[in-house]
DSSP file (Angstrom, degrees, kcal/mol; ACC not computed):
  #  RESIDUE AA STRUCTURE BP1 BP2  ACC     N-H-->O    O-->H-N    N-H-->O    O-->H-N    TCO  KAPPA ALPHA  PHI   PSI    X-CA   Y-CA   Z-CA
    1    1 A X              0   0    0      0, 0.0    25,-0.1     0, 0.0     2,-0.1   0.000 360.0 360.0 360.0 129.7   99.5   90.9   85.8
    2    2 A X        -     0   0    0     23,-0.3    25,-2.8     1,-0.1     2,-0.5  -0.445 360.0-135.4 -74.9 148.0  101.4   91.9   88.9
    3    3 A X  E     -a   27   0A   0     23,-0.2    44,-3.2    -2,-0.1    45,-1.1  -0.901  17.3-168.3-114.8 129.7  100.7   95.4   90.3
    4    4 A X  E     -ab  28  48A   0     23,-3.0    25,-2.4    -2,-0.5     2,-0.6  -0.930  13.7-149.1-117.1 137.2  103.2   97.9   91.5
    5    5 A X  E     -ab  29  49A   0     43,-2.5    45,-2.9    -2,-0.4     2,-0.5  -0.938  18.2-164.5-102.6 116.7  102.7  101.1   93.4
    6    6 A X  E     -ab  30  50A   0     23,-3.0    25,-2.7    -2,-0.6     2,-0.6  -0.894   4.5-167.1-104.0 123.5  105.4  103.6   92.5
    7    7 A X  E     +ab  31  51A   0     43,-3.2    45,-2.4    -2,-0.5     2,-0.3  -0.928  27.5 140.9-114.5 109.4  105.8  106.6   94.7
    8    8 A X        -     0   0    0     23,-2.2     6,-0.1    -2,-0.6    47,-0.1  -0.959  39.6-155.5-152.6 125.5  108.0  109.4   93.2
    9    9 A X  S    S+     0   0    0     45,-0.3     2,-0.9    -2,-0.3     3,-0.1   0.712  78.3  84.5 -79.8 -19.7  107.5  113.1   93.4
   10   10 A X     >  -     0   0    0      1,-0.2     4,-2.8     2,-0.1     5,-0.2  -0.744  67.8-159.7 -83.2 107.1  109.4  113.9   90.2
   11   11 A X  H  > S+     0   0    0     -2,-0.9     4,-2.2     1,-0.2    -1,-0.2   0.833  88.1  51.6 -60.1 -36.1  106.7  113.4   87.6
   12   12 A X  H  > S+     0   0    0      2,-0.2     4,-2.1     1,-0.2    -1,-0.2   0.925 112.8  45.0 -67.2 -44.9  109.2  112.9   84.7
   13   13 A X  H  > S+     0   0    0      1,-0.2     4,-2.6     2,-0.2     5,-0.3   0.926 113.0  51.6 -62.5 -44.5  111.1  110.2   86.6
   14   14 A X  H  X S+     0   0    0     -4,-2.8     4,-2.6     1,-0.2    -2,-0.2   0.908 110.0  49.2 -60.7 -41.7  107.9  108.6   87.7
   15   15 A X  H  X S+     0   0    0     -4,-2.2     4,-2.5    -5,-0.2    -1,-0.2   0.923 111.9  47.5 -64.5 -45.3  106.7  108.5   84.0
   16   16 A X  H  X S+     0   0    0     -4,-2.1     4,-2.0     2,-0.2    -2,-0.2   0.933 115.4  44.9 -63.2 -47.7  109.9  107.0   82.7
   17   17 A X  H  X S+     0   0    0     -4,-2.6     4,-2.5     1,-0.2    -2,-0.2   0.910 113.1  51.9 -62.9 -42.7  110.0  104.3   85.4
   18   18 A X  H  X S+     0   0    0     -4,-2.6     4,-2.4    -5,-0.3    -2,-0.2   0.917 109.0  49.4 -61.8 -44.7  106.3  103.5   85.0
   19   19 A X  H  X S+     0   0    0     -4,-2.5     4,-2.1     2,-0.2    -1,-0.2   0.906 111.5  49.6 -62.2 -41.2  106.7  103.1   81.2
   20   20 A X  H  X S+     0   0    0     -4,-2.0     4,-1.3     1,-0.2    -2,-0.2   0.938 111.5  47.9 -63.8 -44.5  109.7  100.7   81.7
   21   21 A X  H  <>S+     0   0    0     -4,-2.5     5,-2.3     1,-0.2     4,-0.4   0.879 110.1  52.9 -64.4 -37.2  107.8   98.6   84.3
   22   22 A X  H ><5S+     0   0    0     -4,-2.4     3,-1.3     1,-0.2    -1,-0.2   0.894 105.9  53.7 -63.5 -39.5  104.8   98.5   81.9
   23   23 A X  H 3<5S+     0   0    0     -4,-2.1    -1,-0.2     1,-0.3    -2,-0.2   0.801 104.7  55.6 -64.4 -28.0  107.1   97.2   79.1
   24   24 A X  T 3<5S-     0   0    0     -4,-1.3    -1,-0.3    -5,-0.1    -2,-0.2   0.558 129.0 -99.2 -80.8  -7.1  108.2   94.5   81.5
   25   25 A X  T < 5S+     0   0    0     -3,-1.3   -23,-0.3    -4,-0.4     2,-0.3   0.618  78.9 131.2 103.4  13.3  104.5   93.5   82.0
   26   26 A X      < -     0   0    0     -5,-2.3     2,-0.5    -6,-0.1    -1,-0.3  -0.728  54.4-131.3 -99.3 149.0  103.6   95.1   85.2
   27   27 A X  E     -a    3   0A   0    -25,-2.8   -23,-3.0    -2,-0.3     2,-0.4  -0.847  33.0-161.4 -91.4 134.3  100.5   97.3   85.9
   28   28 A X  E     -a    4   0A   0     -2,-0.5     2,-0.4   -25,-0.2   -23,-0.2  -0.973  18.9-167.7-128.3 130.3  101.7  100.5   87.7
   29   29 A X  E     -a    5   0A   0    -25,-2.4   -23,-3.0    -2,-0.4     2,-0.4  -0.920  19.3-147.8-104.3 141.3   99.9  103.1   89.8
   30   30 A X  E     -a    6   0A   0     -2,-0.4     2,-0.4   -25,-0.2   -23,-0.2  -0.921  14.7-176.3-112.8 134.5  101.8  106.3   90.5
   31   31 A X  E     -a    7   0A   0    -25,-2.7   -23,-2.2    -2,-0.4     3,-0.1  -0.968  15.4-159.1-122.6 144.7  101.6  108.5   93.6
   32   32 A X  S    S+     0   0    0     -2,-0.4    24,-0.5   -25,-0.2     2,-0.3   0.397  76.8  29.5-103.8   0.8  103.4  111.7   94.0
   33   33 A X  B  > S-e   56   0B   0     22,-0.1     4,-2.2     1,-0.1     5,-0.1  -0.969  80.4-112.6-150.7 164.3  103.3  111.9   97.8
   34   34 A X  H  > S+     0   0    0     24,-0.7     4,-2.5    22,-0.6     5,-0.2   0.896 117.4  52.5 -66.0 -39.2  103.2  109.4  100.7
   35   35 A X  H  > S+     0   0    0      2,-0.2     4,-1.8     1,-0.2    -1,-0.2   0.917 110.2  47.2 -64.8 -42.4   99.6  110.5  101.6
   36   36 A X  H  > S+     0   0    0      1,-0.2     4,-2.3     2,-0.2    -1,-0.2   0.891 111.8  52.2 -62.8 -40.6   98.4  109.9   98.0
   37   37 A X  H  X S+     0   0    0     -4,-2.2     4,-2.9     1,-0.2    -2,-0.2   0.901 106.4  52.4 -62.9 -41.6  100.2  106.5   98.0
   38   38 A X  H  X S+     0   0    0     -4,-2.5     4,-2.1     2,-0.2    -1,-0.2   0.897 108.5  51.0 -63.1 -40.0   98.5  105.5  101.3
   39   39 A X  H  X S+     0   0    0     -4,-1.8     4,-0.9     2,-0.2    -1,-0.2   0.939 113.2  44.9 -61.5 -47.8   95.1  106.3   99.8
   40   40 A X  H >X S+     0   0    0     -4,-2.3     4,-1.4     1,-0.2     3,-0.8   0.914 111.8  53.4 -62.4 -41.6   95.8  104.2   96.7
   41   41 A X  H 3< S+     0   0    0     -4,-2.9    -1,-0.2     1,-0.3    -2,-0.2   0.867 106.2  52.1 -64.1 -35.8   97.2  101.4   98.8
   42   42 A X  H 3< S+     0   0    0     -4,-2.1    -1,-0.3     1,-0.2    -2,-0.2   0.695 114.6  43.0 -73.6 -18.4   94.1  101.2  101.0
   43   43 A X  H << S+     0   0    0     -4,-0.9     2,-0.3    -3,-0.8    -1,-0.2   0.607 118.2  38.2 -98.9 -16.5   91.9  100.9   97.9
   44   44 A X  S  < S-     0   0    0     -4,-1.4     2,-0.5    -3,-0.2     0, 0.0  -0.814  73.8-118.7-132.7 167.3   94.0   98.4   95.9
   45   45 A X        -     0   0    0     -2,-0.3     2,-0.3    -3,-0.0    -3,-0.1  -0.939  32.0-170.0-108.7 133.2   96.1   95.4   96.3
   46   46 A X        -     0   0    0     -2,-0.5   -42,-0.2    -5,-0.1     3,-0.1  -0.902  26.9-156.1-123.6 151.3   99.8   95.6   95.2
   47   47 A X  S    S+     0   0    0    -44,-3.2    28,-0.6    -2,-0.3     2,-0.3   0.610  84.7  15.1 -93.9 -17.8  102.5   93.1   94.8
   48   48 A X  E     -bc   4  75A   0    -45,-1.1   -43,-2.5    26,-0.1     2,-0.5  -0.981  59.9-150.0-158.6 142.0  105.3   95.6   95.3
   49   49 A X  E     -bc   5  76A   0     26,-2.2    28,-3.0    -2,-0.3     2,-0.5  -0.979  11.4-173.3-114.5 128.4  105.9   99.1   96.6
   50   50 A X  E     +bc   6  77A   0    -45,-2.9   -43,-3.2    -2,-0.5     2,-0.4  -0.990  16.5 175.8-117.4 121.9  108.6  101.3   95.2
   51   51 A X  E     -bc   7  78A   0     26,-2.4    28,-2.6    -2,-0.5   -43,-0.2  -0.985  28.6-137.2-136.5 138.8  109.1  104.5   97.0
   52   52 A X  E     - c   0  79A   0    -45,-2.4    28,-0.2    -2,-0.4     3,-0.1  -0.440  18.9-139.3 -73.3 157.0  111.4  107.5   96.9
   53   53 A X  S    S+     0   0    0     26,-1.1     7,-2.4     1,-0.2     2,-1.1   0.853  87.0  66.9 -87.5 -38.1  112.6  108.8  100.3
   54   54 A X        +     0   0    0      5,-0.2   -45,-0.3     6,-0.1     2,-0.3  -0.728  68.4 150.0 -92.0  96.8  112.4  112.5   99.6
   55   55 A X        -     0   0    0     -2,-1.1     2,-0.1     2,-0.2   -22,-0.1  -0.879  51.8 -96.0-124.6 155.7  108.7  113.3   99.2
   56   56 A X  B    S-e   33   0B   0    -24,-0.5   -22,-0.6    -2,-0.3     2,-0.3  -0.475  97.4  -5.3 -70.2 144.7  106.6  116.4   99.9
   57   57 A X  S    S+     0   0    0     -2,-0.1    -2,-0.2   -24,-0.1     2,-0.1  -0.591 134.5  23.4  74.9-131.3  104.8  116.2  103.2
   58   58 A X  S    S-     0   0    0     -2,-0.3   -24,-0.7     1,-0.1   -23,-0.2  -0.415  90.4-126.9 -65.3 142.4  105.4  112.8  104.9
   59   59 A X     >  -     0   0    0    -26,-0.1     4,-1.7   -25,-0.1     3,-0.2  -0.316  21.4 -99.6 -91.3 176.1  108.5  111.1  103.5
   60   60 A X  H  > S+     0   0    0     -7,-2.4     4,-2.5     1,-0.2    -7,-0.2   0.787 119.9  59.0 -63.3 -29.4  109.1  107.7  102.1
   61   61 A X  H  > S+     0   0    0     -8,-0.5     4,-2.4     2,-0.2    -1,-0.2   0.909 104.9  50.0 -66.7 -41.8  110.4  106.3  105.3
   62   62 A X  H  > S+     0   0    0     -3,-0.2     4,-2.5     1,-0.2    -2,-0.2   0.923 111.5  49.7 -59.3 -44.4  107.1  107.2  107.0
   63   63 A X  H  X S+     0   0    0     -4,-1.7     4,-2.7     2,-0.2     5,-0.3   0.924 109.2  50.8 -60.9 -46.1  105.2  105.4  104.2
   64   64 A X  H  X S+     0   0    0     -4,-2.5     4,-2.9     1,-0.2     5,-0.2   0.942 112.7  46.0 -57.9 -48.9  107.4  102.3  104.5
   65   65 A X  H  X S+     0   0    0     -4,-2.4     4,-1.6     1,-0.2    -1,-0.2   0.901 113.7  49.4 -62.1 -42.1  106.8  102.1  108.2
   66   66 A X  H  X S+     0   0    0     -4,-2.5     4,-0.8    -5,-0.2    -1,-0.2   0.914 117.6  38.5 -64.6 -45.5  103.1  102.7  107.9
   67   67 A X  H  X S+     0   0    0     -4,-2.7     4,-1.6     1,-0.2     3,-0.5   0.904 114.0  53.7 -74.3 -41.6  102.6  100.1  105.2
   68   68 A X  H  < S+     0   0    0     -4,-2.9    -1,-0.2    -5,-0.3    -2,-0.2   0.827  98.7  66.3 -63.6 -31.6  105.0   97.5  106.6
   69   69 A X  H  < S+     0   0    0     -4,-1.6     3,-0.3    -5,-0.2    -1,-0.2   0.911 116.6  23.9 -55.5 -47.3  103.2   97.6  109.9
   70   70 A X  H  < S+     0   0    0     -4,-0.8    -1,-0.2    -3,-0.5    -2,-0.2   0.572 131.9  41.9 -97.2 -11.6  100.0   96.1  108.5
   71   71 A X    ><  +     0   0    0     -4,-1.6     3,-1.7    -5,-0.1    -1,-0.2  -0.537  62.6 164.7-133.7  66.7  101.5   94.3  105.5
   72   72 A X  T 3  S+     0   0    0     -3,-0.3    -1,-0.1     1,-0.3    -4,-0.1   0.686  76.0  51.1 -63.0 -18.6  104.8   92.7  106.7
   73   73 A X  T 3  S+     0   0    0      2,-0.1     2,-0.4    -5,-0.0    -1,-0.3   0.490  79.6 109.6 -99.5  -2.5  105.1   90.5  103.7
   74   74 A X  S <  S-     0   0    0     -3,-1.7     2,-0.2    -7,-0.1   -26,-0.1  -0.593  72.9-124.2 -73.0 123.8  104.7   93.1  101.0
   75   75 A X  E     -c   48   0A   0    -28,-0.6   -26,-2.2    -2,-0.4     2,-0.4  -0.495  28.7-164.8 -71.2 136.8  108.1   93.6   99.3
   76   76 A X  E     -c   49   0A   0     -2,-0.2    18,-2.3    16,-0.2    19,-1.4  -0.980  10.2-163.1-127.0 130.1  109.3   97.2   99.4
   77   77 A X  E     -cd  50  95A   0    -28,-3.0   -26,-2.4    -2,-0.4     2,-0.4  -0.958  11.1-154.9-111.8 119.9  112.0   98.8   97.3
   78   78 A X  E     -cd  51  96A   0     17,-2.6    19,-2.5    -2,-0.5     2,-0.4  -0.750   9.7-170.3 -90.9 139.3  113.4  102.1   98.5
   79   79 A X  E     +cd  52  97A   0    -28,-2.6   -26,-1.1    -2,-0.4     2,-0.3  -0.992  15.1 152.6-129.4 139.1  115.0  104.5   96.0
   80   80 A X  E >   - d   0  98A   0     17,-1.8    19,-3.0    -2,-0.4     3,-0.5  -0.984  45.2-139.5-162.6 150.0  116.9  107.7   96.9
   81   81 A X  T 3  S+     0   0    0     -2,-0.3    17,-0.1    17,-0.2    -1,-0.0   0.357  97.7  69.8 -89.1   4.4  119.7  109.9   95.6
   82   82 A X  T 3  S-     0   0    0      2,-0.0    -1,-0.2     3,-0.0    16,-0.1   0.327 100.9-121.9-108.3   6.6  121.1  110.3   99.0
   83   83 A X    <   +     0   0    0     -3,-0.5     2,-0.4     1,-0.2     3,-0.3   0.872  53.7 155.6  59.0  41.8  122.5  106.8   99.6
   84   84 A X     >  +     0   0    0      1,-0.2     4,-2.3     2,-0.1     3,-0.3  -0.203   9.9 143.4 -94.2  42.2  120.4  106.2  102.7
   85   85 A X  H  >  +     0   0    0     -2,-0.4     4,-2.5     1,-0.2     5,-0.2   0.878  69.7  47.2 -52.2 -49.4  120.5  102.4  102.5
   86   86 A X  H  > S+     0   0    0     -3,-0.3     4,-2.4     1,-0.2    -1,-0.2   0.885 111.6  51.3 -66.0 -38.2  120.7  101.6  106.2
   87   87 A X  H  > S+     0   0    0     -3,-0.3     4,-1.6     2,-0.2    -1,-0.2   0.916 111.9  47.3 -63.2 -43.1  117.9  104.1  107.0
   88   88 A X  H  X>S+     0   0    0     -4,-2.3     5,-2.4     2,-0.2     4,-0.8   0.920 113.1  47.3 -63.8 -44.8  115.6  102.6  104.4
   89   89 A X  H ><5S+     0   0    0     -4,-2.5     3,-0.6     1,-0.2    -2,-0.2   0.883 110.6  52.4 -66.8 -37.7  116.3   99.0  105.5
   90   90 A X  H 3<5S+     0   0    0     -4,-2.4    -1,-0.2     1,-0.2    -2,-0.2   0.832 105.8  55.4 -65.2 -31.8  115.8  100.0  109.2
   91   91 A X  H 3<5S-     0   0    0     -4,-1.6    -1,-0.2    -5,-0.2    -2,-0.2   0.698 132.1 -89.8 -74.2 -18.1  112.4  101.5  108.3
   92   92 A X  T <<5S+     0   0    0     -4,-0.8    -3,-0.2    -3,-0.6   -16,-0.2   0.398  75.9 144.5 125.9  -2.1  111.3   98.2  106.7
   93   93 A X      < -     0   0    0     -5,-2.4    -1,-0.3    -6,-0.2   -16,-0.2  -0.381  39.8-150.8 -66.0 148.2  112.4   98.3  103.1
   94   94 A X  S    S+     0   0    0    -18,-2.3     2,-0.3     1,-0.2   -17,-0.2   0.657  76.1   6.3 -94.2 -18.4  113.5   95.0  101.7
   95   95 A X  E     -d   77   0A   0    -19,-1.4   -17,-2.6    -7,-0.1     2,-0.3  -0.969  65.3-147.0-157.1 167.0  115.9   96.4   99.2
   96   96 A X  E     -d   78   0A   0     -2,-0.3     2,-0.4   -19,-0.2   -17,-0.2  -0.998   4.4-165.6-144.9 141.2  117.4   99.7   98.1
   97   97 A X  E     -d   79   0A   0    -19,-2.5   -17,-1.8    -2,-0.3     2,-0.5  -0.999  18.4-139.8-126.4 130.7  118.5  101.4   94.9
   98   98 A X  E     -d   80   0A   0     -2,-0.4   -17,-0.2   -19,-0.2     2,-0.2  -0.767  39.5 -87.8 -90.2 131.6  120.6  104.6   94.9
   99   99 A X  S    S+     0   0    0    -19,-3.0   -16,-0.1    -2,-0.5     2,-0.1  -0.565 107.7  47.2 -77.5 143.0  119.8  107.1   92.3
  100  100 A X  S    S+     0   0    0     -2,-0.2     2,-0.3     1,-0.1    -2,-0.1   0.595  80.8 160.1 -78.2 150.5  120.8  107.3   89.5
  101  101 A X        -     0   0    0     -2,-0.1     2,-0.2    -4,-0.1    -1,-0.1  -0.899  35.7-114.3-130.7 162.0  120.2  103.6   88.7
  102  102 A X     >  -     0   0    0     -2,-0.3     4,-2.1     1,-0.1     5,-0.2  -0.527  25.9-114.8 -92.4 163.4  120.0  101.8   85.4
  103  103 A X  H  > S+     0   0    0      1,-0.2     4,-3.0     2,-0.2     5,-0.2   0.883 118.5  56.0 -61.7 -37.3  116.9  100.0   84.1
  104  104 A X  H  > S+     0   0    0      2,-0.2     4,-2.5     1,-0.2    -1,-0.2   0.912 106.4  49.0 -62.9 -43.2  118.8   96.7   84.4
  105  105 A X  H  > S+     0   0    0      2,-0.2     4,-2.2     1,-0.2    -1,-0.2   0.909 112.5  48.8 -62.1 -42.3  119.5   97.4   88.1
  106  106 A X  H  X S+     0   0    0     -4,-2.1     4,-2.5     2,-0.2     5,-0.2   0.932 111.4  49.0 -62.4 -46.9  115.8   98.2   88.7
  107  107 A X  H  X S+     0   0    0     -4,-3.0     4,-3.0     1,-0.2     5,-0.2   0.919 110.3  51.3 -60.9 -43.2  114.7   95.0   86.9
  108  108 A X  H  X S+     0   0    0     -4,-2.5     4,-2.4     2,-0.2    -1,-0.2   0.918 111.3  47.5 -60.7 -44.6  117.2   92.9   88.9
  109  109 A X  H  X S+     0   0    0     -4,-2.2     4,-2.7     2,-0.2    -1,-0.2   0.927 114.1  46.7 -61.4 -46.2  115.9   94.3   92.2
  110  110 A X  H  X S+     0   0    0     -4,-2.5     4,-2.9     2,-0.2     5,-0.3   0.943 112.5  49.6 -63.6 -47.7  112.3   93.8   91.3
  111  111 A X  H  X S+     0   0    0     -4,-3.0     4,-2.4    -5,-0.2     5,-0.2   0.916 112.8  48.0 -56.9 -43.3  112.9   90.3   90.0
  112  112 A X  H  X S+     0   0    0     -4,-2.4     4,-2.1    -5,-0.2    -1,-0.2   0.926 114.2  45.7 -64.1 -46.3  114.7   89.4   93.2
  113  113 A X  H  X S+     0   0    0     -4,-2.7     4,-1.6     1,-0.2    -2,-0.2   0.918 117.2  42.6 -66.1 -44.4  112.0   90.9   95.5
  114  114 A X  H  X S+     0   0    0     -4,-2.9     4,-2.0     2,-0.2    -1,-0.2   0.877 113.2  52.1 -73.2 -35.0  109.1   89.3   93.7
  115  115 A X  H  X S+     0   0    0     -4,-2.4     4,-0.9    -5,-0.3    -2,-0.2   0.940 113.8  44.2 -64.2 -44.9  110.8   85.9   93.3
  116  116 A X  H  < S+     0   0    0     -4,-2.1    -1,-0.2    -5,-0.2    -2,-0.2   0.805 115.9  48.2 -69.9 -28.9  111.5   85.8   97.0
  117  117 A X  H  < S+     0   0    0     -4,-1.6    -1,-0.2    -5,-0.2    -2,-0.2   0.784 112.1  47.0 -82.6 -27.7  108.1   86.9   97.9
  118  118 A X  H  <        0   0    0     -4,-2.0    -2,-0.2     1,-0.2    -1,-0.2   0.544 360.0 360.0 -92.9  -7.5  106.2   84.5   95.6
  119  119 A X     <        0   0    0     -4,-0.9    -1,-0.2    -5,-0.1    -2,-0.1   0.425 360.0 360.0 -99.6 360.0  108.1   81.4   96.6
């Protein structure tokens, strides 16, 4: 089972996304801050990172840069309600989804990222 680290400070949003990903067959760990995510990331192996940009403390862009530096091949999906696609991609994200998004859009991005990363 592929493992995803989901970083989202809104607990309700995180739970809904996590349940959807679990139904698709993924194992999901949730972090509510970049610092919490980094601790989880250092203890576990993940196939994909999904992170919001607007997080308490250090933001999602900091997290992307920090993780991508040592893990350049890990696929990263940035999500944000502020339409910051270029900022996310410049930080190292491989794809971006603007909130609100549909489950179908999320599934398509994940499928694309994992397919390209596993081949």
